[in-house]
SEZA-941972 format. One record per atom (N, C-alpha, C, O): chain; x, z, y negated; residue in one letter; atom name; residue number from 1. Coordinates in nm, 3 decimals. Last residue first. Example, Ala and Ser with C-alpha at 12.3 -4.5 7.8 and 13.67 -1.06 7.14 Angstrom:
BEGIN
(atom 'A', (1.285, 0.708, 0.225), 's', 'N', 2)
(atom 'A', (1.367, 0.714, 0.106), 's', 'CA', 2)
(atom 'A', (1.290, 0.787, -0.003), 's', 'C', 2)
(atom 'A', (1.341, 0.804, -0.114), 's', 'O', 2)
(atom 'A', (1.319, 0.780, 0.569), 'a', 'N', 1)
(atom 'A', (1.230, 0.780, 0.450), 'a', 'CA', 1)
(atom 'A', (1.320, 0.780, 0.330), 'a', 'C', 1)
(atom 'A', (1.424, 0.846, 0.332), 'a', 'O', 1)
//
This chain:
BEGIN
(atom 'A', (-1.092, 1.991, 1.054), 'f', 'N', 82)
(atom 'A', (-1.018, 1.964, 1.157), 'f', 'CA', 82)
(atom 'A', (-1.114, 1.935, 1.319), 'f', 'C', 82)
(atom 'A', (-1.053, 1.908, 1.423), 'f', 'O', 82)
(atom 'A', (-1.273, 2.110, 0.924), 'e', 'N', 81)
(atom 'A', (-1.256, 1.942, 0.879), 'e', 'CA', 81)
(atom 'A', (-1.180, 1.903, 0.924), 'e', 'C', 81)
(atom 'A', (-1.145, 1.790, 0.890), 'e', 'O', 81)
(atom 'A', (-1.250, 2.378, 0.862), 's', 'N', 80)
(atom 'A', (-1.408, 2.320, 0.965), 's', 'CA', 80)
(atom 'A', (-1.392, 2.134, 0.967), 's', 'C', 80)
(atom 'A', (-1.479, 2.053, 1.002), 's', 'O', 80)
(atom 'A', (-1.108, 2.493, 0.754), 'm', 'N', 79)
(atom 'A', (-1.071, 2.446, 0.852), 'm', 'CA', 79)
(atom 'A', (-1.178, 2.367, 0.941), 'm', 'C', 79)
(atom 'A', (-1.177, 2.315, 1.053), 'm', 'O', 79)
(atom 'A', (-1.147, 2.328, 0.373), 'p', 'N', 78)
(atom 'A', (-1.163, 2.448, 0.511), 'p', 'CA', 78)
(atom 'A', (-1.181, 2.393, 0.650), 'p', 'C', 78)
(atom 'A', (-1.242, 2.289, 0.677), 'p', 'O', 78)
(atom 'A', (-0.848, 2.196, 0.174), 'i', 'N', 77)
(atom 'A', (-0.968, 2.166, 0.262), 'i', 'CA', 77)
(atom 'A', (-1.015, 2.316, 0.359), 'i', 'C', 77)
(atom 'A', (-0.932, 2.395, 0.404), 'i', 'O', 77)
(atom 'A', (-0.726, 2.124, -0.113), 'p', 'N', 76)
(atom 'A', (-0.689, 2.202, 0.036), 'p', 'CA', 76)
(atom 'A', (-0.802, 2.188, 0.041), 'p', 'C', 76)
(atom 'A', (-0.872, 2.169, -0.058), 'p', 'O', 76)
(atom 'A', (-0.501, 1.834, -0.172), 'd', 'N', 75)
(atom 'A', (-0.628, 1.990, -0.216), 'd', 'CA', 75)
(atom 'A', (-0.627, 2.012, -0.067), 'd', 'C', 75)
(atom 'A', (-0.576, 1.966, 0.035), 'd', 'O', 75)
(atom 'A', (-0.199, 1.667, -0.293), 'v', 'N', 74)
(atom 'A', (-0.299, 1.723, -0.175), 'v', 'CA', 74)
(atom 'A', (-0.409, 1.826, -0.208), 'v', 'C', 74)
(atom 'A', (-0.374, 1.909, -0.293), 'v', 'O', 74)
(atom 'A', (-0.050, 1.338, -0.384), 'g', 'N', 73)
(atom 'A', (-0.105, 1.497, -0.402), 'g', 'CA', 73)
(atom 'A', (-0.153, 1.525, -0.280), 'g', 'C', 73)
(atom 'A', (-0.157, 1.451, -0.182), 'g', 'O', 73)
(atom 'A', (0.300, 1.300, -0.375), 'l', 'N', 72)
(atom 'A', (0.135, 1.309, -0.265), 'l', 'CA', 72)
(atom 'A', (0.106, 1.444, -0.311), 'l', 'C', 72)
(atom 'A', (0.152, 1.558, -0.307), 'l', 'O', 72)
(atom 'A', (0.533, 1.304, -0.536), 'n', 'N', 71)
(atom 'A', (0.434, 1.164, -0.555), 'n', 'CA', 71)
(atom 'A', (0.309, 1.188, -0.452), 'n', 'C', 71)
(atom 'A', (0.223, 1.100, -0.446), 'n', 'O', 71)
(atom 'A', (0.782, 1.482, -0.676), 'g', 'N', 70)
(atom 'A', (0.682, 1.411, -0.557), 'g', 'CA', 70)
(atom 'A', (0.585, 1.356, -0.629), 'g', 'C', 70)
(atom 'A', (0.561, 1.360, -0.749), 'g', 'O', 70)
(atom 'A', (0.912, 1.625, -0.873), 'g', 'N', 69)
(atom 'A', (0.851, 1.512, -0.908), 'g', 'CA', 69)
(atom 'A', (0.808, 1.435, -0.775), 'g', 'C', 69)
(atom 'A', (0.805, 1.312, -0.784), 'g', 'O', 69)
(atom 'A', (0.972, 1.877, -0.723), 'p', 'N', 68)
(atom 'A', (0.990, 1.820, -0.850), 'p', 'CA', 68)
(atom 'A', (0.981, 1.707, -0.794), 'p', 'C', 68)
(atom 'A', (1.028, 1.680, -0.683), 'p', 'O', 68)
(atom 'A', (0.796, 1.903, -0.360), 'q', 'N', 67)
(atom 'A', (0.917, 1.873, -0.490), 'q', 'CA', 67)
(atom 'A', (0.925, 1.843, -0.608), 'q', 'C', 67)
(atom 'A', (0.862, 1.738, -0.618), 'q', 'O', 67)
(atom 'A', (0.641, 2.105, -0.115), 'v', 'N', 66)
(atom 'A', (0.675, 2.112, -0.251), 'v', 'CA', 66)
(atom 'A', (0.828, 2.080, -0.305), 'v', 'C', 66)
(atom 'A', (0.929, 2.150, -0.308), 'v', 'O', 66)
(atom 'A', (0.639, 1.908, 0.190), 'y', 'N', 65)
(atom 'A', (0.682, 2.078, 0.111), 'y', 'CA', 65)
(atom 'A', (0.695, 2.006, -0.046), 'y', 'C', 65)
(atom 'A', (0.740, 1.897, -0.081), 'y', 'O', 65)
(atom 'A', (0.668, 1.716, 0.358), 'l', 'N', 64)
(atom 'A', (0.521, 1.779, 0.364), 'l', 'CA', 64)
(atom 'A', (0.575, 1.936, 0.285), 'l', 'C', 64)
(atom 'A', (0.548, 2.049, 0.326), 'l', 'O', 64)
(atom 'A', (0.634, 1.400, 0.337), 'e', 'N', 63)
(atom 'A', (0.751, 1.489, 0.330), 'e', 'CA', 63)
(atom 'A', (0.686, 1.595, 0.293), 'e', 'C', 63)
(atom 'A', (0.632, 1.583, 0.183), 'e', 'O', 63)
(atom 'A', (0.627, 1.068, 0.503), 'v', 'N', 62)
(atom 'A', (0.575, 1.175, 0.434), 'v', 'CA', 62)
(atom 'A', (0.686, 1.314, 0.450), 'v', 'C', 62)
(atom 'A', (0.778, 1.333, 0.531), 'v', 'O', 62)
(atom 'A', (0.695, 0.778, 0.499), 't', 'N', 61)
(atom 'A', (0.781, 0.869, 0.493), 't', 'CA', 61)
(atom 'A', (0.690, 0.947, 0.440), 't', 'C', 61)
(atom 'A', (0.654, 0.916, 0.327), 't', 'O', 61)
(atom 'A', (0.516, 0.471, 0.660), 'f', 'N', 60)
(atom 'A', (0.520, 0.605, 0.569), 'f', 'CA', 60)
(atom 'A', (0.643, 0.675, 0.561), 'f', 'C', 60)
(atom 'A', (0.724, 0.620, 0.636), 'f', 'O', 60)
(atom 'A', (0.535, 0.132, 0.724), 'g', 'N', 59)
(atom 'A', (0.558, 0.251, 0.736), 'g', 'CA', 59)
(atom 'A', (0.523, 0.362, 0.592), 'g', 'C', 59)
(atom 'A', (0.512, 0.337, 0.472), 'g', 'O', 59)
(atom 'A', (0.456, -0.229, 0.835), 'n', 'N', 58)
(atom 'A', (0.451, -0.131, 0.714), 'n', 'CA', 58)
(atom 'A', (0.460, 0.062, 0.800), 'n', 'C', 58)
(atom 'A', (0.403, 0.098, 0.903), 'n', 'O', 58)
(atom 'A', (0.525, -0.479, 1.035), 'y', 'N', 57)
(atom 'A', (0.440, -0.367, 0.980), 'y', 'CA', 57)
(atom 'A', (0.509, -0.279, 0.904), 'y', 'C', 57)
(atom 'A', (0.629, -0.262, 0.922), 'y', 'O', 57)
(atom 'A', (0.663, -0.783, 0.924), 'g', 'N', 56)
(atom 'A', (0.627, -0.720, 0.995), 'g', 'CA', 56)
(atom 'A', (0.513, -0.552, 1.042), 'g', 'C', 56)
(atom 'A', (0.404, -0.582, 1.091), 'g', 'O', 56)
(atom 'A', (0.591, -0.982, 0.776), 'q', 'N', 55)
(atom 'A', (0.741, -0.933, 0.800), 'q', 'CA', 55)
(atom 'A', (0.757, -0.806, 0.884), 'q', 'C', 55)
(atom 'A', (0.862, -0.743, 0.899), 'q', 'O', 55)
(atom 'A', (0.376, -1.098, 0.836), 'y', 'N', 54)
(atom 'A', (0.453, -1.136, 0.839), 'y', 'CA', 54)
(atom 'A', (0.574, -1.113, 0.851), 'y', 'C', 54)
(atom 'A', (0.658, -1.181, 0.910), 'y', 'O', 54)
(atom 'A', (0.210, -0.729, 0.853), 's', 'N', 53)
(atom 'A', (0.227, -0.875, 0.774), 's', 'CA', 53)
(atom 'A', (0.348, -0.972, 0.871), 's', 'C', 53)
(atom 'A', (0.402, -0.919, 0.968), 's', 'O', 53)
(atom 'A', (-0.009, -0.493, 0.930), 'k', 'N', 52)
(atom 'A', (0.047, -0.587, 0.984), 'k', 'CA', 52)
(atom 'A', (0.095, -0.740, 0.864), 'k', 'C', 52)
(atom 'A', (0.019, -0.824, 0.815), 'k', 'O', 52)
(atom 'A', (-0.076, -0.182, 0.791), 'e', 'N', 51)
(atom 'A', (-0.146, -0.290, 0.845), 'e', 'CA', 51)
(atom 'A', (0.005, -0.385, 0.901), 'e', 'C', 51)
(atom 'A', (0.115, -0.330, 0.904), 'e', 'O', 51)
(atom 'A', (-0.209, 0.111, 0.695), 'f', 'N', 50)
(atom 'A', (-0.125, 0.039, 0.776), 'f', 'CA', 50)
(atom 'A', (-0.161, -0.070, 0.824), 'f', 'C', 50)
(atom 'A', (-0.262, -0.080, 0.895), 'f', 'O', 50)
(atom 'A', (-0.250, 0.319, 0.406), 'e', 'N', 49)
(atom 'A', (-0.284, 0.212, 0.441), 'e', 'CA', 49)
(atom 'A', (-0.196, 0.115, 0.532), 'e', 'C', 49)
(atom 'A', (-0.116, 0.041, 0.475), 'e', 'O', 49)
(atom 'A', (-0.347, 0.636, 0.345), 'f', 'N', 48)
(atom 'A', (-0.211, 0.541, 0.382), 'f', 'CA', 48)
(atom 'A', (-0.311, 0.408, 0.478), 'f', 'C', 48)
(atom 'A', (-0.395, 0.409, 0.567), 'f', 'O', 48)
(atom 'A', (-0.510, 0.780, 0.067), 'v', 'N', 47)
(atom 'A', (-0.525, 0.674, 0.165), 'v', 'CA', 47)
(atom 'A', (-0.410, 0.613, 0.257), 'v', 'C', 47)
(atom 'A', (-0.383, 0.502, 0.211), 'v', 'O', 47)
(atom 'A', (-0.426, 1.064, -0.121), 'd', 'N', 46)
(atom 'A', (-0.429, 0.882, -0.113), 'd', 'CA', 46)
(atom 'A', (-0.414, 0.844, 0.016), 'd', 'C', 46)
(atom 'A', (-0.311, 0.871, 0.078), 'd', 'O', 46)
(atom 'A', (-0.435, 1.326, -0.129), 'd', 'N', 45)
(atom 'A', (-0.523, 1.267, -0.236), 'd', 'CA', 45)
(atom 'A', (-0.489, 1.110, -0.166), 'd', 'C', 45)
(atom 'A', (-0.588, 1.040, -0.188), 'd', 'O', 45)
(atom 'A', (-0.453, 1.482, 0.194), 'a', 'N', 44)
(atom 'A', (-0.363, 1.373, 0.086), 'a', 'CA', 44)
(atom 'A', (-0.491, 1.324, 0.012), 'a', 'C', 44)
(atom 'A', (-0.602, 1.294, 0.056), 'a', 'O', 44)
(atom 'A', (-0.552, 1.847, 0.308), 'e', 'N', 43)
(atom 'A', (-0.587, 1.659, 0.253), 'e', 'CA', 43)
(atom 'A', (-0.451, 1.591, 0.131), 'e', 'C', 43)
(atom 'A', (-0.391, 1.637, 0.034), 'e', 'O', 43)
(atom 'A', (-0.500, 2.140, 0.434), 'f', 'N', 42)
(atom 'A', (-0.500, 2.027, 0.296), 'f', 'CA', 42)
(atom 'A', (-0.496, 1.893, 0.382), 'f', 'C', 42)
(atom 'A', (-0.447, 1.860, 0.490), 'f', 'O', 42)
(atom 'A', (-0.546, 2.501, 0.514), 'g', 'N', 41)
(atom 'A', (-0.571, 2.302, 0.558), 'g', 'CA', 41)
(atom 'A', (-0.603, 2.236, 0.447), 'g', 'C', 41)
(atom 'A', (-0.700, 2.257, 0.375), 'g', 'O', 41)
(atom 'A', (-0.388, 2.761, 0.658), 's', 'N', 40)
(atom 'A', (-0.402, 2.706, 0.528), 's', 'CA', 40)
(atom 'A', (-0.443, 2.586, 0.554), 's', 'C', 40)
(atom 'A', (-0.369, 2.536, 0.639), 's', 'O', 40)
(atom 'A', (-0.434, 3.042, 0.841), 't', 'N', 39)
(atom 'A', (-0.413, 2.898, 0.848), 't', 'CA', 39)
(atom 'A', (-0.456, 2.837, 0.722), 't', 'C', 39)
(atom 'A', (-0.568, 2.866, 0.681), 't', 'O', 39)
(atom 'A', (-0.439, 3.319, 0.929), 'e', 'N', 38)
(atom 'A', (-0.382, 3.268, 0.798), 'e', 'CA', 38)
(atom 'A', (-0.368, 3.119, 0.803), 'e', 'C', 38)
(atom 'A', (-0.262, 3.079, 0.755), 'e', 'O', 38)
(atom 'A', (-0.604, 3.363, 1.123), 'p', 'N', 37)
(atom 'A', (-0.678, 3.375, 1.034), 'p', 'CA', 37)
(atom 'A', (-0.588, 3.310, 0.919), 'p', 'C', 37)
(atom 'A', (-0.644, 3.255, 0.824), 'p', 'O', 37)
(atom 'A', (-0.394, 3.086, 1.368), 'g', 'N', 36)
(atom 'A', (-0.518, 3.245, 1.319), 'g', 'CA', 36)
(atom 'A', (-0.535, 3.232, 1.220), 'g', 'C', 36)
(atom 'A', (-0.506, 3.124, 1.169), 'g', 'O', 36)
(atom 'A', (-0.313, 2.832, 1.304), 'f', 'N', 35)
(atom 'A', (-0.228, 2.947, 1.277), 'f', 'CA', 35)
(atom 'A', (-0.271, 3.062, 1.278), 'f', 'C', 35)
(atom 'A', (-0.219, 3.150, 1.210), 'f', 'O', 35)
(atom 'A', (-0.481, 2.718, 1.613), 'l', 'N', 34)
(atom 'A', (-0.379, 2.632, 1.507), 'l', 'CA', 34)
(atom 'A', (-0.287, 2.799, 1.480), 'l', 'C', 34)
(atom 'A', (-0.226, 2.865, 1.564), 'l', 'O', 34)
(atom 'A', (-0.633, 2.762, 1.784), 'd', 'N', 33)
(atom 'A', (-0.639, 2.877, 1.697), 'd', 'CA', 33)
(atom 'A', (-0.559, 2.827, 1.572), 'd', 'C', 33)
(atom 'A', (-0.565, 2.876, 1.459), 'd', 'O', 33)
(atom 'A', (-0.614, 2.526, 1.948), 'd', 'N', 32)
(atom 'A', (-0.745, 2.594, 1.918), 'd', 'CA', 32)
(atom 'A', (-0.768, 2.654, 1.836), 'd', 'C', 32)
(atom 'A', (-0.878, 2.649, 1.781), 'd', 'O', 32)
(atom 'A', (-0.313, 2.510, 1.978), 'e', 'N', 31)
(atom 'A', (-0.399, 2.418, 1.944), 'e', 'CA', 31)
(atom 'A', (-0.579, 2.442, 1.884), 'e', 'C', 31)
(atom 'A', (-0.639, 2.379, 1.797), 'e', 'O', 31)
(atom 'A', (-0.149, 2.798, 1.874), 'g', 'N', 30)
(atom 'A', (-0.208, 2.720, 1.980), 'g', 'CA', 30)
(atom 'A', (-0.303, 2.607, 1.935), 'g', 'C', 30)
(atom 'A', (-0.374, 2.634, 1.838), 'g', 'O', 30)
(atom 'A', (-0.028, 2.985, 1.730), 'f', 'N', 29)
(atom 'A', (-0.159, 3.016, 1.812), 'f', 'CA', 29)
(atom 'A', (-0.198, 2.929, 1.902), 'f', 'C', 29)
(atom 'A', (-0.268, 2.959, 1.999), 'f', 'O', 29)
(atom 'A', (0.251, 3.022, 1.501), 'w', 'N', 28)
(atom 'A', (0.141, 2.903, 1.584), 'w', 'CA', 28)
(atom 'A', (0.060, 3.008, 1.728), 'w', 'C', 28)
(atom 'A', (0.119, 3.089, 1.799), 'w', 'O', 28)
(atom 'A', (0.307, 3.175, 1.175), 'e', 'N', 27)
(atom 'A', (0.260, 3.203, 1.336), 'e', 'CA', 27)
(atom 'A', (0.217, 3.087, 1.412), 'e', 'C', 27)
(atom 'A', (0.111, 3.047, 1.364), 'e', 'O', 27)
(atom 'A', (0.221, 3.052, 0.916), 'k', 'N', 26)
(atom 'A', (0.360, 3.097, 0.996), 'k', 'CA', 26)
(atom 'A', (0.402, 3.154, 1.108), 'k', 'C', 26)
(atom 'A', (0.519, 3.180, 1.136), 'k', 'O', 26)
(atom 'A', (0.061, 2.756, 0.867), 'g', 'N', 25)
(atom 'A', (0.095, 2.920, 0.865), 'g', 'CA', 25)
(atom 'A', (0.217, 2.940, 0.930), 'g', 'C', 25)
(atom 'A', (0.294, 2.861, 0.985), 'g', 'O', 25)
(atom 'A', (-0.115, 2.438, 0.809), 't', 'N', 24)
(atom 'A', (0.039, 2.541, 0.782), 't', 'CA', 24)
(atom 'A', (-0.024, 2.638, 0.789), 't', 'C', 24)
(atom 'A', (-0.138, 2.649, 0.744), 't', 'O', 24)
(atom 'A', (-0.243, 2.156, 0.867), 'a', 'N', 23)
(atom 'A', (-0.251, 2.306, 0.861), 'a', 'CA', 23)
(atom 'A', (-0.082, 2.335, 0.862), 'a', 'C', 23)
(atom 'A', (0.021, 2.277, 0.899), 'a', 'O', 23)
(atom 'A', (-0.379, 1.815, 0.716), 'y', 'N', 22)
(atom 'A', (-0.293, 1.901, 0.796), 'y', 'CA', 22)
(atom 'A', (-0.299, 2.044, 0.781), 'y', 'C', 22)
(atom 'A', (-0.360, 2.079, 0.680), 'y', 'O', 22)
(atom 'A', (-0.457, 1.490, 0.712), 'r', 'N', 21)
(atom 'A', (-0.487, 1.565, 0.687), 'r', 'CA', 21)
(atom 'A', (-0.404, 1.655, 0.762), 'r', 'C', 21)
(atom 'A', (-0.350, 1.610, 0.862), 'r', 'O', 21)
(atom 'A', (-0.456, 1.150, 0.572), 'l', 'N', 20)
(atom 'A', (-0.343, 1.249, 0.607), 'l', 'CA', 20)
(atom 'A', (-0.407, 1.431, 0.597), 'l', 'C', 20)
(atom 'A', (-0.402, 1.491, 0.490), 'l', 'O', 20)
(atom 'A', (-0.616, 0.898, 0.702), 'v', 'N', 19)
(atom 'A', (-0.621, 1.015, 0.592), 'v', 'CA', 19)
(atom 'A', (-0.538, 1.105, 0.647), 'v', 'C', 19)
(atom 'A', (-0.549, 1.138, 0.765), 'v', 'O', 19)
(atom 'A', (-0.573, 0.529, 0.684), 'c', 'N', 18)
(atom 'A', (-0.546, 0.683, 0.771), 'c', 'CA', 18)
(atom 'A', (-0.594, 0.791, 0.675), 'c', 'C', 18)
(atom 'A', (-0.609, 0.756, 0.558), 'c', 'O', 18)
(atom 'A', (-0.656, 0.246, 0.760), 'n', 'N', 17)
(atom 'A', (-0.672, 0.350, 0.688), 'n', 'CA', 17)
(atom 'A', (-0.623, 0.476, 0.747), 'n', 'C', 17)
(atom 'A', (-0.645, 0.508, 0.863), 'n', 'O', 17)
(atom 'A', (-0.442, -0.006, 1.034), 'g', 'N', 16)
(atom 'A', (-0.623, 0.078, 0.937), 'g', 'CA', 16)
(atom 'A', (-0.545, 0.145, 0.861), 'g', 'C', 16)
(atom 'A', (-0.422, 0.141, 0.859), 'g', 'O', 16)
(atom 'A', (-0.356, 0.050, 1.335), 'l', 'N', 15)
(atom 'A', (-0.357, -0.026, 1.212), 'l', 'CA', 15)
(atom 'A', (-0.464, -0.007, 1.155), 'l', 'C', 15)
(atom 'A', (-0.573, 0.007, 1.211), 'l', 'O', 15)
(atom 'A', (-0.267, 0.358, 1.462), 'p', 'N', 14)
(atom 'A', (-0.312, 0.232, 1.487), 'p', 'CA', 14)
(atom 'A', (-0.319, 0.191, 1.341), 'p', 'C', 14)
(atom 'A', (-0.298, 0.266, 1.246), 'p', 'O', 14)
(atom 'A', (0.081, 0.487, 1.494), 'v', 'N', 13)
(atom 'A', (-0.088, 0.506, 1.422), 'v', 'CA', 13)
(atom 'A', (-0.096, 0.394, 1.453), 'v', 'C', 13)
(atom 'A', (-0.002, 0.318, 1.474), 'v', 'O', 13)
(atom 'A', (0.358, 0.651, 1.565), 'e', 'N', 12)
(atom 'A', (0.265, 0.541, 1.576), 'e', 'CA', 12)
(atom 'A', (0.131, 0.581, 1.537), 'e', 'C', 12)
(atom 'A', (0.082, 0.693, 1.549), 'e', 'O', 12)
(atom 'A', (0.578, 0.887, 1.459), 't', 'N', 11)
(atom 'A', (0.472, 0.869, 1.556), 't', 'CA', 11)
(atom 'A', (0.410, 0.713, 1.522), 't', 'C', 11)
(atom 'A', (0.446, 0.678, 1.410), 't', 'O', 11)
(atom 'A', (0.817, 1.133, 1.454), 'e', 'N', 10)
(atom 'A', (0.785, 0.987, 1.429), 'e', 'CA', 10)
(atom 'A', (0.705, 0.960, 1.503), 'e', 'C', 10)
(atom 'A', (0.722, 0.990, 1.621), 'e', 'O', 10)
(atom 'A', (0.927, 1.425, 1.287), 'v', 'N', 9)
(atom 'A', (0.886, 1.339, 1.362), 'v', 'CA', 9)
(atom 'A', (0.823, 1.264, 1.312), 'v', 'C', 9)
(atom 'A', (0.773, 1.266, 1.199), 'v', 'O', 9)
(atom 'A', (1.194, 1.678, 1.225), 'r', 'N', 8)
(atom 'A', (1.151, 1.553, 1.161), 'r', 'CA', 8)
(atom 'A', (1.036, 1.514, 1.297), 'r', 'C', 8)
(atom 'A', (1.056, 1.570, 1.405), 'r', 'O', 8)
(atom 'A', (1.181, 2.046, 1.069), 'e', 'N', 7)
(atom 'A', (1.240, 1.941, 1.165), 'e', 'CA', 7)
(atom 'A', (1.113, 1.784, 1.138), 'e', 'C', 7)
(atom 'A', (1.008, 1.776, 1.074), 'e', 'O', 7)
(atom 'A', (1.147, 2.260, 0.873), 'g', 'N', 6)
(atom 'A', (1.272, 2.166, 0.866), 'g', 'CA', 6)
(atom 'A', (1.275, 2.076, 0.989), 'g', 'C', 6)
(atom 'A', (1.385, 2.026, 1.012), 'g', 'O', 6)
(atom 'A', (0.895, 2.403, 1.104), 's', 'N', 5)
(atom 'A', (0.977, 2.373, 0.959), 's', 'CA', 5)
(atom 'A', (1.144, 2.348, 1.015), 's', 'C', 5)
(atom 'A', (1.217, 2.380, 1.109), 's', 'O', 5)
(atom 'A', (0.776, 2.195, 1.368), 'r', 'N', 4)
(atom 'A', (0.843, 2.340, 1.330), 'r', 'CA', 4)
(atom 'A', (0.954, 2.346, 1.171), 'r', 'C', 4)
(atom 'A', (1.065, 2.296, 1.154), 'r', 'O', 4)
(atom 'A', (0.509, 2.044, 1.360), 'i', 'N', 3)
(atom 'A', (0.590, 2.065, 1.367), 'i', 'CA', 3)
(atom 'A', (0.685, 2.147, 1.311), 'i', 'C', 3)
(atom 'A', (0.671, 2.170, 1.191), 'i', 'O', 3)
(atom 'A', (0.266, 1.890, 1.636), 'f', 'N', 2)
(atom 'A', (0.285, 2.016, 1.542), 'f', 'CA', 2)
(atom 'A', (0.452, 2.017, 1.528), 'f', 'C', 2)
(atom 'A', (0.526, 2.000, 1.625), 'f', 'O', 2)
(atom 'A', (0.015, 1.676, 1.561), 'a', 'N', 1)
(atom 'A', (0.165, 1.694, 1.629), 'a', 'CA', 1)
(atom 'A', (0.203, 1.799, 1.536), 'a', 'C', 1)
(atom 'A', (0.186, 1.808, 1.414), 'a', 'O', 1)
//
């Protein structure tokens, strides 16, 4: 999903484990080039587990900006990971 700064997106994912990888940059060049040579890639330290229980489905809210006391660690990854 392409998300502009300050916007929100909701999406459905299949049940199972999900690794969050994302790219950031200032100017969007399209799906092939992402943010061009200025693209930075990241992967979350945590694996997100999506499962169904008797109460329904679980979900997550992820905010992709640095915040004091935030709990999502990320590591830089090379663009070849996309």
